[in-house]
C-alpha positions in Angstrom: 114.3 108.0 118.9 114.9 109.4 122.5 118.1 111.1 123.1 118.7 110.8 126.8 122.5 111.4 127.1 124.8 114.6 126.0 126.1 113.4 122.4 128.4 116.1 120.4 130.2 115.9 117.0 130.2 113.0 114.9 128.3 110.8 117.1 125.6 113.3 117.6 125.2 113.4 113.8 125.3 109.9 113.2 122.8 109.5 115.6 120.1 112.1 113.8 120.9 110.5 110.3 120.0 107.2 111.9 116.1 108.1 111.8 115.9 109.2 108.7 116.8 105.9 107.4 114.1 105.0 104.6 111.5 102.2 105.3 107.8 101.1 103.4 105.5 98.5 105.2 103.8 96.0 103.7 101.4 98.5 102.6 103.7 100.5 100.7 103.7 103.3 103.1 106.7 104.9 103.7 107.9 106.2 107.0 107.6 110.5 105.6 110.7 111.5 108.3 113.2 110.5 111.5 111.5 111.9 114.8 114.2 112.9 118.0 112.7 113.3 121.7 115.4 115.5 123.4 115.6 114.8 126.7 117.8 116.7 127.7 118.1 119.6 125.5 121.1 118.6 123.7 119.0 120.2 120.5 118.4 123.5 122.1 121.6 124.6 120.8 122.8 122.3 117.7 125.4 124.8 116.2 127.2 124.1 119.9 126.6 120.4 119.7 128.2 120.4 116.2 131.1 121.2 116.0 130.8 122.0 111.7 130.5 125.0 109.7 126.7 126.3 110.2 126.0 125.8 106.3 127.0 121.9 106.8 124.6 121.7 109.8 122.0 123.5 108.1 118.7 121.7 107.5 119.9 118.5 109.6 117.3 118.8 111.9 114.3 121.3 112.6 112.1 121.7 115.6 108.7 120.4 115.0 107.3 124.1 116.2 108.4 124.8 112.7 106.1 122.0 111.0 103.8 123.4 112.9 103.6 126.6 111.8 103.9 125.2 108.1 101.1 123.1 108.5 99.5 125.8 110.1 99.9 127.9 106.7 99.5 125.3 104.4 95.8 124.7 106.3 94.8 128.8 105.6 95.9 127.9 102.1 93.7 125.0 101.8 90.7 126.6 103.5 91.0 129.7 100.5 91.7 127.1 97.6 90.2 123.8 98.2 87.4 123.5 101.6 85.7 126.8 99.7 84.2 123.9 96.9 82.1 122.4 99.6 81.6 125.1 102.0 78.6 126.3 101.3 77.2 123.3 99.3 74.2 120.9 101.0 75.3 117.8 102.0 74.4 116.0 99.0 75.9 117.9 96.6 79.6 118.1 97.9 80.7 114.9 96.3 79.4 116.5 93.0 80.9 119.6 93.6 84.3 117.9 94.4 84.5 115.5 91.3 83.5 118.4 88.9 85.6 121.3 90.5 89.2 118.6 89.8 87.7 117.1 86.4 90.9 118.7 84.9 93.9 116.4 85.5 96.4 119.3 85.9 93.9 120.8 88.5 93.9 117.2 90.3 97.8 116.5 89.8 98.2 120.5 91.7 95.9 119.2 94.9 97.5 115.6 95.0 100.9 117.5 95.5 99.6 119.9 98.1 97.8 117.4 99.8 100.6 114.9 100.0 103.2 117.7 101.6 100.3 118.4 104.0 99.7 114.8 105.1 103.3 114.4 106.0 103.3 117.2 108.2 100.2 115.5 109.7 101.8 112.4 110.3 104.4 113.5 112.1 102.5 116.0 114.3 99.7 114.0 115.2 99.0 113.0 117.8 99.6 116.6 119.2 96.7 118.7 120.9 97.8 121.8 118.3 95.7 119.7 115.8 92.6 120.1 117.3 91.5 123.0 115.3 92.8 121.9 112.2 90.8 118.3 112.3 87.6 118.9 110.9 89.0 120.9 107.8 92.2 118.2 107.5 89.5 115.4 107.4 87.1 116.9 104.4 90.6 117.6 102.6 91.8 113.6 103.2 88.2 113.0 102.0 88.3 114.5 98.7 92.2 113.4 98.0 90.6 109.7 98.1 87.3 110.2 96.6 89.2 111.6 93.4 92.0 108.8 93.8 89.7 106.4 93.7 87.7 107.9 91.1 89.6 109.5 88.5 93.2 107.8 89.5 92.7 104.5 90.9 95.2 102.1 89.7 97.4 103.0 92.7 95.9 101.1 95.5 94.5 103.7 98.0 96.5 102.5 101.6 99.4 103.5 99.7 98.4 106.8 99.2 97.1 107.7 102.6 99.7 107.9 105.7 99.0 105.6 108.7 97.3 108.4 110.9 95.2 109.8 108.4 93.6 106.4 106.9 93.0 106.2 110.8 91.3 109.3 111.5 89.2 108.8 108.4 88.2 105.3 109.5 87.3 106.8 113.1 85.0 109.6 112.2 83.0 108.4 109.2 80.6 111.1 109.8 82.7 114.0 110.7 83.6 116.7 108.2 80.0 116.9 105.9 81.7 114.8 103.2 81.7 111.4 102.3 84.7 109.7 101.9 83.4 107.1 99.0 80.5 106.7 96.5 78.1 103.7 96.5 78.7 100.6 94.8 75.8 99.0 93.3 75.2 95.5 92.6 74.4 95.1 89.0 71.3 93.4 88.3 67.8 94.5 87.2 66.8 96.6 89.7 70.5 99.0 89.7 69.6 101.6 87.3 66.4 102.5 89.3 68.1 102.2 92.7 70.8 104.6 91.2 67.8 107.0 90.1 65.9 107.1 93.4 69.4 107.7 95.1 69.1 111.8 94.0 72.7 111.3 93.0 74.0 114.2 90.5 75.0 112.5 87.0 78.5 112.6 87.4 78.1 110.8 90.9 76.1 108.2 88.8 78.5 107.8 86.7 81.3 107.0 89.1 78.8 105.2 90.8 78.4 102.7 87.8 81.9 102.5 87.0 82.8 101.1 90.4 79.8 98.8 90.4 80.6 97.7 86.9 85.0 97.1 88.2 83.4 95.2 91.4 81.3 92.8 89.2 84.2 92.0 86.6 86.6 91.4 89.4 84.4 89.7 91.2 83.0 87.0 88.6 85.1 87.1 85.6 86.9 84.1 86.6 83.6 81.9 85.7 82.2 84.2 83.2 84.7 85.3 81.0 82.8 87.3 78.6 82.3 89.5 81.1 86.5 90.9 80.8 85.2 92.0 77.3 82.3 93.9 78.6 84.4 95.6 81.1 87.2 96.7 78.7 84.8 98.6 77.1 83.3 100.2 80.5 87.0 101.2 81.2 87.0 102.6 77.6 84.2 104.6 77.9 85.5 105.8 81.6 88.4 106.7 79.8 86.9 108.9 77.2 84.8 110.7 79.8 88.0 111.4 82.6 89.8 112.6 79.3 86.8 115.3 78.5 86.3 112.9 75.3 82.7 112.1 76.5 80.0 114.3 77.8 77.9 113.5 80.9 75.3 112.6 79.4 76.7 110.3 76.5 79.0 108.9 79.1 76.0 107.9 81.9 74.1 106.6 78.8 76.8 104.3 77.4 77.2 102.8 81.3 73.2 102.1 81.6 73.7 100.1 78.6 76.9 98.3 79.6 74.6 97.1 82.8 71.9 96.2 80.5 74.3 94.2 78.5 75.4 92.5 81.8 72.1 91.7 82.8 71.0 90.4 79.1 74.2 88.0 79.0 73.9 86.9 82.6 69.9 86.0 81.5 71.5 83.9 78.1 73.9 82.5 79.9 71.7 80.8 82.5 69.2 79.9 79.6 71.9 78.0 77.3 73.5 75.0 77.9 77.1 76.2 77.0 80.5 76.0 78.3 82.4 79.4 79.8 84.4 79.0 76.6 81.8 78.9 74.3 79.6 81.4 75.9 82.0 83.5 75.9 83.0 83.2 72.0 79.2 83.5 71.3 78.5 86.6 72.9 81.9 88.7 71.4 80.4 87.3 68.3 77.2 88.6 68.7 78.2 91.8 70.6 80.3 92.1 66.9 76.9 91.9 65.0 78.3 88.8 63.5 75.6 86.1 62.1 74.9 82.5 63.5 77.0 83.5 66.7 75.5 80.4 68.2 76.0 77.5 65.8 79.7 79.0 65.0 80.0 79.5 68.9 79.1 75.7 69.3 81.1 74.2 66.5 83.9 75.8 68.2 82.9 74.2 71.5 83.4 71.1 70.0 86.9 71.6 68.7 87.7 72.7 72.5 86.8 69.2 73.4 88.8 67.5 70.7 92.0 69.9 72.1 91.3 70.1 75.7 94.6 71.1 76.7 95.3 74.0 73.4 96.2 76.7 76.0 99.4 74.5 77.4 99.9 73.3 73.6 100.9 76.0 70.9 99.8 72.9 68.0 96.2 72.4 69.5 95.8 76.5 69.5 96.6 76.5 65.8 94.5 73.7 64.9 91.2 75.2 66.6 92.0 78.8 65.1 92.5 77.3 62.2 89.3 75.6 62.5 87.7 78.8 64.0 88.5 81.1 60.9 87.6 78.8 58.3 84.0 79.1 59.9 84.4 82.7 59.5 85.6 82.7 56.4 82.6 80.6 55.3 80.3 83.3 56.8 81.6 85.7 54.2 83.2 87.6 57.1 86.1 90.1 56.2 89.2 88.9 56.7 90.8 91.9 58.5 87.6 92.1 61.2 87.8 88.1 61.3 91.5 88.7 62.1 91.0 90.6 64.9 87.9 89.3 66.3 89.7 85.7 66.8 92.7 87.5 68.0 90.7 89.1 70.6 88.6 85.6 71.6 91.9 83.4 72.1 93.6 86.5 74.2 90.9 86.7 76.6 90.4 82.9 76.9 94.0 82.1 77.6 94.4 85.1 79.8 91.6 84.0 81.7 92.6 81.1 82.9 96.7 81.1 83.6 
């Protein structure tokens, strides 16, 4: 708001209050505060302009210099507590250092709180030339935050967690700051693991490379290849256990490599077998659970799908298919508890992917 005429008392107070009305845009980015440009000097002596008790007007408005001083103090803390993590490390080891240092959830949470407060101040102060000495360090902190959010805590969309001016800074200064802002995502194929190993990425970076690459594969192709959802869920479980320190780096990496191998194997088999998505997905899940004659069982259920093409919309049809499926599995001597769990998961998967 531009203040271009003298105001006093309630009129001034109401005017000041207008700029603090909440706002959230389509990317869920929230307005951090209100900003007033005072052309006439009303705010030079706020106590005189507002005829209220000084306690009542305390904190109503702060001069931007106070924010600048606070920002400078916080950046000094950042240099000691966070920027030192990558200061004497080669560029190709910087991401590894960040991912390793912040593996503990509480350590990350403390950094997120610190950074969120800092970024709000940056959003208000920018593009003031005051920020020039701090831009490179703030850029590195922002990259740290982005890397951690995308790899450890990716449930919240990243655009909603970065202020607009910070996002612009990262976009305009891709090679600025000595720390990449994201890990590479690889296409899942027969060369994926070889490419990853040749990249000279550390084991912890390879883990997150594979997690993101598998997520991208499932997100892109699961609609036409339902079996990918079950594989993706197992990859998510591996990632969760690793992030919660229930699985070592070496074990996690080996399990994710096996997931990549499974995706490649499934893709090749899908290409060679004359099966619909539904039938192949059943076959693959049965095979993954070490069920004998998985292909024969899946093809029999495929016949039921042909008899009841609208089974997803018709509970009676679904029950008929489930009954046939259960009988076939029982005839194969499968344990009833294991049978029920597999059948439940298969039908949940097939229904959920075709809504």
